[in-house]
KEKOL-648634 format. One record per residue (C-alpha): residue number from 1; residue in one letter; chain; x, z, y. Coordinates in steps of 0.2 Angstrom, whole numbers. Layout:
BEGIN
<rec n="NUM" res="a" chain="A" X="X" Z="Z" Y="Y"/>
...
# end
This chain:
BEGIN
<rec n="1" res="m" chain="A" X="109" Z="-9" Y="-9"/>
<rec n="2" res="y" chain="A" X="96" Z="3" Y="-16"/>
<rec n="3" res="a" chain="A" X="82" Z="-7" Y="-7"/>
<rec n="4" res="h" chain="A" X="87" Z="-22" Y="-18"/>
<rec n="5" res="w" chain="A" X="86" Z="-13" Y="-35"/>
<rec n="6" res="c" chain="A" X="72" Z="-18" Y="-46"/>
<rec n="7" res="g" chain="A" X="59" Z="-5" Y="-50"/>
<rec n="8" res="r" chain="A" X="58" Z="-1" Y="-68"/>
<rec n="9" res="i" chain="A" X="41" Z="-2" Y="-77"/>
<rec n="10" res="g" chain="A" X="38" Z="16" Y="-82"/>
<rec n="11" res="r" chain="A" X="53" Z="20" Y="-92"/>
<rec n="12" res="r" chain="A" X="55" Z="4" Y="-101"/>
<rec n="13" res="m" chain="A" X="59" Z="-10" Y="-89"/>
<rec n="14" res="a" chain="A" X="77" Z="-16" Y="-88"/>
<rec n="15" res="t" chain="A" X="87" Z="-12" Y="-71"/>
<rec n="16" res="t" chain="A" X="88" Z="-30" Y="-65"/>
<rec n="17" res="p" chain="A" X="89" Z="-36" Y="-47"/>
<rec n="18" res="v" chain="A" X="73" Z="-40" Y="-38"/>
<rec n="19" res="v" chain="A" X="72" Z="-58" Y="-32"/>
<rec n="20" res="m" chain="A" X="57" Z="-61" Y="-21"/>
<rec n="21" res="q" chain="A" X="50" Z="-78" Y="-19"/>
<rec n="22" res="t" chain="A" X="39" Z="-80" Y="-3"/>
<rec n="23" res="a" chain="A" X="32" Z="-95" Y="5"/>
<rec n="24" res="g" chain="A" X="37" Z="-100" Y="23"/>
<rec n="25" res="v" chain="A" X="24" Z="-98" Y="37"/>
<rec n="26" res="t" chain="A" X="23" Z="-104" Y="54"/>
<rec n="27" res="s" chain="A" X="20" Z="-91" Y="67"/>
<rec n="28" res="r" chain="A" X="17" Z="-91" Y="86"/>
<rec n="29" res="l" chain="A" X="26" Z="-81" Y="99"/>
<rec n="30" res="h" chain="A" X="20" Z="-77" Y="116"/>
<rec n="31" res="s" chain="A" X="24" Z="-64" Y="129"/>
<rec n="32" res="a" chain="A" X="12" Z="-52" Y="138"/>
<rec n="33" res="k" chain="A" X="14" Z="-58" Y="156"/>
<rec n="34" res="s" chain="A" X="-1" Z="-48" Y="163"/>
<rec n="35" res="p" chain="A" X="-7" Z="-31" Y="158"/>
<rec n="36" res="a" chain="A" X="-25" Z="-37" Y="161"/>
<rec n="37" res="a" chain="A" X="-24" Z="-52" Y="149"/>
<rec n="38" res="p" chain="A" X="-11" Z="-51" Y="136"/>
<rec n="39" res="s" chain="A" X="-20" Z="-62" Y="124"/>
<rec n="40" res="t" chain="A" X="-20" Z="-77" Y="136"/>
<rec n="41" res="t" chain="A" X="-2" Z="-78" Y="140"/>
<rec n="42" res="q" chain="A" X="9" Z="-93" Y="138"/>
<rec n="43" res="r" chain="A" X="15" Z="-97" Y="120"/>
<rec n="44" res="t" chain="A" X="33" Z="-101" Y="116"/>
<rec n="45" res="s" chain="A" X="43" Z="-106" Y="101"/>
<rec n="46" res="t" chain="A" X="47" Z="-93" Y="88"/>
<rec n="47" res="e" chain="A" X="65" Z="-97" Y="92"/>
<rec n="48" res="s" chain="A" X="63" Z="-85" Y="107"/>
<rec n="49" res="l" chain="A" X="63" Z="-71" Y="95"/>
<rec n="50" res="p" chain="A" X="80" Z="-63" Y="94"/>
<rec n="51" res="q" chain="A" X="87" Z="-69" Y="77"/>
<rec n="52" res="d" chain="A" X="104" Z="-61" Y="78"/>
<rec n="53" res="t" chain="A" X="98" Z="-44" Y="84"/>
<rec n="54" res="t" chain="A" X="110" Z="-30" Y="79"/>
<rec n="55" res="t" chain="A" X="105" Z="-13" Y="75"/>
<rec n="56" res="p" chain="A" X="100" Z="-3" Y="91"/>
<rec n="57" res="s" chain="A" X="114" Z="9" Y="97"/>
<rec n="58" res="t" chain="A" X="100" Z="22" Y="95"/>
<rec n="59" res="p" chain="A" X="89" Z="18" Y="80"/>
<rec n="60" res="y" chain="A" X="71" Z="23" Y="81"/>
<rec n="61" res="v" chain="A" X="68" Z="39" Y="72"/>
<rec n="62" res="f" chain="A" X="52" Z="40" Y="63"/>
<rec n="63" res="s" chain="A" X="49" Z="58" Y="65"/>
<rec n="64" res="s" chain="A" X="31" Z="65" Y="63"/>
<rec n="65" res="e" chain="A" X="29" Z="65" Y="82"/>
<rec n="66" res="n" chain="A" X="36" Z="48" Y="84"/>
<rec n="67" res="f" chain="A" X="26" Z="40" Y="71"/>
<rec n="68" res="r" chain="A" X="10" Z="47" Y="78"/>
<rec n="69" res="r" chain="A" X="13" Z="45" Y="96"/>
<rec n="70" res="p" chain="A" X="26" Z="31" Y="99"/>
<rec n="71" res="q" chain="A" X="31" Z="27" Y="117"/>
<rec n="72" res="l" chain="A" X="28" Z="8" Y="117"/>
<rec n="73" res="p" chain="A" X="35" Z="0" Y="133"/>
<rec n="74" res="r" chain="A" X="26" Z="-13" Y="143"/>
<rec n="75" res="g" chain="A" X="28" Z="-32" Y="142"/>
<rec n="76" res="l" chain="A" X="31" Z="-33" Y="123"/>
<rec n="77" res="q" chain="A" X="31" Z="-51" Y="116"/>
<rec n="78" res="v" chain="A" X="17" Z="-55" Y="103"/>
<rec n="79" res="l" chain="A" X="20" Z="-64" Y="87"/>
<rec n="80" res="d" chain="A" X="4" Z="-71" Y="79"/>
<rec n="81" res="v" chain="A" X="5" Z="-70" Y="60"/>
<rec n="82" res="p" chain="A" X="-7" Z="-82" Y="51"/>
<rec n="83" res="l" chain="A" X="-19" Z="-74" Y="39"/>
<rec n="84" res="e" chain="A" X="-19" Z="-80" Y="21"/>
<rec n="85" res="t" chain="A" X="-31" Z="-76" Y="7"/>
<rec n="86" res="a" chain="A" X="-24" Z="-63" Y="-5"/>
<rec n="87" res="t" chain="A" X="-23" Z="-70" Y="-22"/>
<rec n="88" res="d" chain="A" X="-11" Z="-67" Y="-36"/>
<rec n="89" res="a" chain="A" X="-2" Z="-83" Y="-33"/>
<rec n="90" res="a" chain="A" X="0" Z="-80" Y="-14"/>
<rec n="91" res="l" chain="A" X="6" Z="-62" Y="-17"/>
<rec n="92" res="e" chain="A" X="19" Z="-67" Y="-30"/>
<rec n="93" res="g" chain="A" X="35" Z="-58" Y="-26"/>
<rec n="94" res="l" chain="A" X="26" Z="-45" Y="-16"/>
<rec n="95" res="g" chain="A" X="13" Z="-38" Y="-27"/>
<rec n="96" res="r" chain="A" X="-4" Z="-42" Y="-35"/>
<rec n="97" res="l" chain="A" X="-22" Z="-39" Y="-34"/>
<rec n="98" res="i" chain="A" X="-30" Z="-25" Y="-44"/>
<rec n="99" res="h" chain="A" X="-48" Z="-23" Y="-50"/>
<rec n="100" res="s" chain="A" X="-47" Z="-4" Y="-53"/>
<rec n="101" res="v" chain="A" X="-36" Z="11" Y="-48"/>
<rec n="102" res="d" chain="A" X="-31" Z="14" Y="-66"/>
<rec n="103" res="e" chain="A" X="-26" Z="-4" Y="-69"/>
<rec n="104" res="v" chain="A" X="-8" Z="0" Y="-64"/>
<rec n="105" res="t" chain="A" X="0" Z="16" Y="-71"/>
<rec n="106" res="v" chain="A" X="16" Z="23" Y="-77"/>
<rec n="107" res="e" chain="A" X="7" Z="28" Y="-93"/>
<rec n="108" res="k" chain="A" X="2" Z="9" Y="-96"/>
<rec n="109" res="g" chain="A" X="20" Z="4" Y="-92"/>
<rec n="110" res="n" chain="A" X="15" Z="-7" Y="-77"/>
<rec n="111" res="f" chain="A" X="18" Z="4" Y="-62"/>
<rec n="112" res="e" chain="A" X="36" Z="1" Y="-57"/>
<rec n="113" res="i" chain="A" X="47" Z="17" Y="-53"/>
<rec n="114" res="v" chain="A" X="65" Z="13" Y="-48"/>
<rec n="115" res="p" chain="A" X="79" Z="23" Y="-57"/>
<rec n="116" res="w" chain="A" X="89" Z="35" Y="-47"/>
<rec n="117" res="p" chain="A" X="105" Z="26" Y="-40"/>
<rec n="118" res="v" chain="A" X="121" Z="30" Y="-47"/>
<rec n="119" res="q" chain="A" X="136" Z="34" Y="-37"/>
<rec n="120" res="g" chain="A" X="150" Z="25" Y="-46"/>
<rec n="121" res="w" chain="A" X="153" Z="14" Y="-61"/>
<rec n="122" res="r" chain="A" X="145" Z="26" Y="-74"/>
<rec n="123" res="q" chain="A" X="127" Z="21" Y="-79"/>
<rec n="124" res="l" chain="A" X="112" Z="33" Y="-80"/>
<rec n="125" res="d" chain="A" X="108" Z="39" Y="-98"/>
<rec n="126" res="p" chain="A" X="94" Z="31" Y="-106"/>
<rec n="127" res="e" chain="A" X="76" Z="38" Y="-101"/>
<rec n="128" res="t" chain="A" X="83" Z="47" Y="-86"/>
<rec n="129" res="g" chain="A" X="82" Z="45" Y="-67"/>
<rec n="130" res="d" chain="A" X="64" Z="39" Y="-66"/>
<rec n="131" res="e" chain="A" X="55" Z="54" Y="-73"/>
<rec n="132" res="a" chain="A" X="46" Z="60" Y="-57"/>
<rec n="133" res="g" chain="A" X="33" Z="48" Y="-60"/>
<rec n="134" res="t" chain="A" X="19" Z="45" Y="-47"/>
<rec n="135" res="t" chain="A" X="9" Z="55" Y="-35"/>
<rec n="136" res="e" chain="A" X="-9" Z="50" Y="-29"/>
<rec n="137" res="g" chain="A" X="-22" Z="55" Y="-17"/>
<rec n="138" res="h" chain="A" X="-33" Z="48" Y="-3"/>
<rec n="139" res="f" chain="A" X="-27" Z="37" Y="11"/>
<rec n="140" res="d" chain="A" X="-39" Z="39" Y="26"/>
<rec n="141" res="v" chain="A" X="-40" Z="27" Y="40"/>
<rec n="142" res="h" chain="A" X="-50" Z="28" Y="57"/>
<rec n="143" res="w" chain="A" X="-50" Z="21" Y="74"/>
<rec n="144" res="e" chain="A" X="-48" Z="31" Y="90"/>
<rec n="145" res="g" chain="A" X="-53" Z="19" Y="104"/>
<rec n="146" res="d" chain="A" X="-40" Z="5" Y="102"/>
<rec n="147" res="y" chain="A" X="-28" Z="15" Y="91"/>
<rec n="148" res="f" chain="A" X="-29" Z="14" Y="72"/>
<rec n="149" res="y" chain="A" X="-22" Z="29" Y="62"/>
<rec n="150" res="g" chain="A" X="-18" Z="31" Y="44"/>
<rec n="151" res="t" chain="A" X="-16" Z="48" Y="35"/>
<rec n="152" res="n" chain="A" X="-8" Z="48" Y="18"/>
<rec n="153" res="l" chain="A" X="-14" Z="63" Y="8"/>
<rec n="154" res="a" chain="A" X="-5" Z="59" Y="-8"/>
<rec n="155" res="v" chain="A" X="12" Z="64" Y="-1"/>
<rec n="156" res="a" chain="A" X="19" Z="82" Y="1"/>
<rec n="157" res="t" chain="A" X="25" Z="81" Y="19"/>
<rec n="158" res="s" chain="A" X="19" Z="84" Y="36"/>
<rec n="159" res="n" chain="A" X="26" Z="66" Y="41"/>
<rec n="160" res="n" chain="A" X="10" Z="58" Y="34"/>
<rec n="161" res="v" chain="A" X="0" Z="54" Y="49"/>
<rec n="162" res="y" chain="A" X="4" Z="37" Y="56"/>
<rec n="163" res="l" chain="A" X="-1" Z="26" Y="71"/>
<rec n="164" res="d" chain="A" X="-3" Z="10" Y="60"/>
<rec n="165" res="g" chain="A" X="-8" Z="-2" Y="74"/>
<rec n="166" res="l" chain="A" X="-18" Z="-5" Y="89"/>
<rec n="167" res="g" chain="A" X="-34" Z="-16" Y="92"/>
<rec n="168" res="a" chain="A" X="-27" Z="-22" Y="109"/>
<rec n="169" res="h" chain="A" X="-10" Z="-26" Y="116"/>
<rec n="170" res="p" chain="A" X="-1" Z="-10" Y="120"/>
<rec n="171" res="d" chain="A" X="-2" Z="-14" Y="139"/>
<rec n="172" res="v" chain="A" X="-21" Z="-12" Y="139"/>
<rec n="173" res="a" chain="A" X="-25" Z="-1" Y="124"/>
<rec n="174" res="s" chain="A" X="-35" Z="14" Y="127"/>
<rec n="175" res="h" chain="A" X="-38" Z="30" Y="117"/>
<rec n="176" res="e" chain="A" X="-55" Z="33" Y="125"/>
<rec n="177" res="t" chain="A" X="-64" Z="17" Y="123"/>
<rec n="178" res="q" chain="A" X="-62" Z="1" Y="112"/>
<rec n="179" res="s" chain="A" X="-57" Z="-15" Y="122"/>
<rec n="180" res="p" chain="A" X="-67" Z="-31" Y="119"/>
<rec n="181" res="s" chain="A" X="-64" Z="-36" Y="102"/>
<rec n="182" res="e" chain="A" X="-50" Z="-47" Y="98"/>
<rec n="183" res="n" chain="A" X="-54" Z="-46" Y="79"/>
<rec n="184" res="a" chain="A" X="-35" Z="-43" Y="77"/>
<rec n="185" res="i" chain="A" X="-23" Z="-28" Y="75"/>
<rec n="186" res="y" chain="A" X="-6" Z="-27" Y="84"/>
<rec n="187" res="l" chain="A" X="8" Z="-19" Y="73"/>
<rec n="188" res="w" chain="A" X="23" Z="-10" Y="80"/>
<rec n="189" res="m" chain="A" X="32" Z="-6" Y="64"/>
<rec n="190" res="s" chain="A" X="33" Z="-8" Y="45"/>
<rec n="191" res="d" chain="A" X="41" Z="1" Y="31"/>
<rec n="192" res="y" chain="A" X="46" Z="0" Y="12"/>
<rec n="193" res="h" chain="A" X="48" Z="12" Y="-2"/>
<rec n="194" res="p" chain="A" X="64" Z="10" Y="-12"/>
<rec n="195" res="d" chain="A" X="59" Z="22" Y="-25"/>
<rec n="196" res="g" chain="A" X="44" Z="14" Y="-33"/>
<rec n="197" res="g" chain="A" X="28" Z="3" Y="-30"/>
<rec n="198" res="q" chain="A" X="12" Z="8" Y="-21"/>
<rec n="199" res="l" chain="A" X="-6" Z="3" Y="-23"/>
<rec n="200" res="f" chain="A" X="-21" Z="4" Y="-12"/>
<rec n="201" res="f" chain="A" X="-39" Z="4" Y="-18"/>
<rec n="202" res="p" chain="A" X="-55" Z="7" Y="-7"/>
<rec n="203" res="v" chain="A" X="-66" Z="22" Y="-11"/>
<rec n="204" res="v" chain="A" X="-83" Z="15" Y="-8"/>
<rec n="205" res="d" chain="A" X="-96" Z="7" Y="-19"/>
<rec n="206" res="g" chain="A" X="-93" Z="-11" Y="-19"/>
<rec n="207" res="g" chain="A" X="-77" Z="-10" Y="-10"/>
<rec n="208" res="l" chain="A" X="-73" Z="-16" Y="7"/>
<rec n="209" res="p" chain="A" X="-62" Z="-31" Y="14"/>
<rec n="210" res="f" chain="A" X="-46" Z="-26" Y="22"/>
<rec n="211" res="v" chain="A" X="-30" Z="-34" Y="28"/>
<rec n="212" res="v" chain="A" X="-11" Z="-30" Y="23"/>
<rec n="213" res="c" chain="A" X="5" Z="-37" Y="31"/>
<rec n="214" res="l" chain="A" X="19" Z="-39" Y="19"/>
<rec n="215" res="g" chain="A" X="37" Z="-44" Y="19"/>
<rec n="216" res="p" chain="A" X="49" Z="-48" Y="4"/>
<rec n="217" res="a" chain="A" X="60" Z="-35" Y="-3"/>
<rec n="218" res="s" chain="A" X="74" Z="-48" Y="-4"/>
<rec n="219" res="k" chain="A" X="76" Z="-47" Y="15"/>
<rec n="220" res="g" chain="A" X="81" Z="-28" Y="13"/>
<rec n="221" res="d" chain="A" X="86" Z="-20" Y="30"/>
<rec n="222" res="d" chain="A" X="88" Z="-37" Y="38"/>
<rec n="223" res="i" chain="A" X="70" Z="-40" Y="39"/>
<rec n="224" res="k" chain="A" X="63" Z="-50" Y="54"/>
<rec n="225" res="p" chain="A" X="46" Z="-52" Y="62"/>
<rec n="226" res="t" chain="A" X="45" Z="-70" Y="56"/>
<rec n="227" res="d" chain="A" X="48" Z="-64" Y="38"/>
<rec n="228" res="m" chain="A" X="31" Z="-55" Y="38"/>
<rec n="229" res="r" chain="A" X="15" Z="-62" Y="30"/>
<rec n="230" res="a" chain="A" X="-3" Z="-57" Y="33"/>
<rec n="231" res="f" chain="A" X="-16" Z="-56" Y="19"/>
<rec n="232" res="a" chain="A" X="-35" Z="-54" Y="18"/>
<rec n="233" res="v" chain="A" X="-39" Z="-44" Y="3"/>
<rec n="234" res="p" chain="A" X="-57" Z="-48" Y="-3"/>
<rec n="235" res="q" chain="A" X="-70" Z="-35" Y="-5"/>
<rec n="236" res="g" chain="A" X="-71" Z="-27" Y="-22"/>
<rec n="237" res="v" chain="A" X="-52" Z="-27" Y="-26"/>
<rec n="238" res="g" chain="A" X="-37" Z="-18" Y="-21"/>
<rec n="239" res="v" chain="A" X="-18" Z="-22" Y="-20"/>
<rec n="240" res="y" chain="A" X="-2" Z="-16" Y="-29"/>
<rec n="241" res="l" chain="A" X="14" Z="-18" Y="-20"/>
<rec n="242" res="e" chain="A" X="31" Z="-20" Y="-29"/>
<rec n="243" res="p" chain="A" X="45" Z="-8" Y="-25"/>
<rec n="244" res="g" chain="A" X="54" Z="-13" Y="-9"/>
<rec n="245" res="t" chain="A" X="40" Z="-24" Y="-2"/>
<rec n="246" res="w" chain="A" X="39" Z="-21" Y="17"/>
<rec n="247" res="h" chain="A" X="21" Z="-16" Y="22"/>
<rec n="248" res="n" chain="A" X="12" Z="-2" Y="33"/>
<rec n="249" res="g" chain="A" X="-4" Z="4" Y="26"/>
<rec n="250" res="v" chain="A" X="-20" Z="-5" Y="26"/>
<rec n="251" res="y" chain="A" X="-31" Z="-12" Y="40"/>
<rec n="252" res="a" chain="A" X="-50" Z="-12" Y="42"/>
<rec n="253" res="l" chain="A" X="-62" Z="-17" Y="55"/>
<rec n="254" res="p" chain="A" X="-70" Z="-3" Y="66"/>
<rec n="255" res="d" chain="A" X="-87" Z="-8" Y="57"/>
<rec n="256" res="h" chain="A" X="-79" Z="-2" Y="41"/>
<rec n="257" res="c" chain="A" X="-71" Z="14" Y="47"/>
<rec n="258" res="p" chain="A" X="-68" Z="28" Y="45"/>
<rec n="259" res="a" chain="A" X="-63" Z="22" Y="27"/>
<rec n="260" res="r" chain="A" X="-55" Z="30" Y="12"/>
<rec n="261" res="f" chain="A" X="-43" Z="22" Y="0"/>
<rec n="262" res="i" chain="A" X="-35" Z="29" Y="-16"/>
<rec n="263" res="t" chain="A" X="-16" Z="27" Y="-15"/>
<rec n="264" res="r" chain="A" X="-3" Z="29" Y="-29"/>
<rec n="265" res="q" chain="A" X="16" Z="28" Y="-26"/>
<rec n="266" res="g" chain="A" X="32" Z="35" Y="-32"/>
<rec n="267" res="r" chain="A" X="33" Z="54" Y="-31"/>
<rec n="268" res="v" chain="A" X="50" Z="54" Y="-23"/>
<rec n="269" res="h" chain="A" X="42" Z="45" Y="-8"/>
<rec n="270" res="a" chain="A" X="57" Z="38" Y="0"/>
<rec n="271" res="r" chain="A" X="52" Z="28" Y="16"/>
<rec n="272" res="v" chain="A" X="63" Z="16" Y="26"/>
<rec n="273" res="s" chain="A" X="55" Z="10" Y="42"/>
<rec n="274" res="c" chain="A" X="58" Z="-4" Y="55"/>
<rec n="275" res="s" chain="A" X="52" Z="-3" Y="73"/>
<rec n="276" res="w" chain="A" X="47" Z="-21" Y="78"/>
<rec n="277" res="v" chain="A" X="46" Z="-14" Y="96"/>
<rec n="278" res="n" chain="A" X="63" Z="-6" Y="96"/>
<rec n="279" res="e" chain="A" X="73" Z="-19" Y="87"/>
<rec n="280" res="f" chain="A" X="64" Z="-35" Y="93"/>
<rec n="281" res="n" chain="A" X="54" Z="-31" Y="108"/>
<rec n="282" res="t" chain="A" X="39" Z="-38" Y="99"/>
<rec n="283" res="v" chain="A" X="22" Z="-33" Y="91"/>
<rec n="284" res="l" chain="A" X="14" Z="-43" Y="77"/>
<rec n="285" res="r" chain="A" X="-3" Z="-48" Y="80"/>
<rec n="286" res="i" chain="A" X="-13" Z="-49" Y="63"/>
<rec n="287" res="p" chain="A" X="-30" Z="-57" Y="63"/>
<rec n="288" res="f" chain="A" X="-45" Z="-49" Y="53"/>
<rec n="289" res="s" chain="A" X="-52" Z="-66" Y="49"/>
<rec n="290" res="h" chain="A" X="-47" Z="-84" Y="47"/>
<rec n="291" res="e" chain="A" X="-58" Z="-90" Y="62"/>
<rec n="292" res="n" chain="A" X="-48" Z="-79" Y="74"/>
# end
């Protein structure tokens, strides 16, 4: 599978399979019993999540309209994903922290670009298939009421405005006003890029703390909500994600928004997405702090 191919560092890294190592985490699942109070619902075991869910007969299409304005049904289950502190050790197999935008580049040989997949047994000629390099630009985030949006200005497509999450359960979320703070964000989808890595770095003096939710490339298209892990990225640093790592932008508290990041990623910009809502009837609840 193309998603399992290893990225090649610049034009020098060998094309060996990616094998991701990730620690297991214990998550909590509950259902939204009441539209008025989804955060106080009864909690059940993660075994309640559909573990053998097959691909929906009508897969969710992440068109520009569907990505900006998804129709989220009522009564979605909520999976609480514990927050970990992002360190290089914790991020092993997913990515790593970076201390400047220019720390990871193709020119330095440490930004991974995945060679173009061949159709048969013949191999790519040396120094071909990965020459598109990277594209970069601003990744802007802002809140509209309870709705958190990201805009990727690095890619040459109109499908670059995303509803990245909600500050309240979809049953009670409002576009007009912010609900009482849960200090958390609800995620309805995640995606990965099979063509290369991606980095995010805040564009603000001194940086700002933010959160990411990541899953291992080794899960490929069989990713499940319980495979995802949440990380608090400390102020003053950014994050580099390896090719195939499941993610979905970066998340910042309303007090820090609107906010701007620099993003760099493969110029091909292949994106493969999963709707947690469509496939698992679930949203992921990611806390913004360890106290939550």
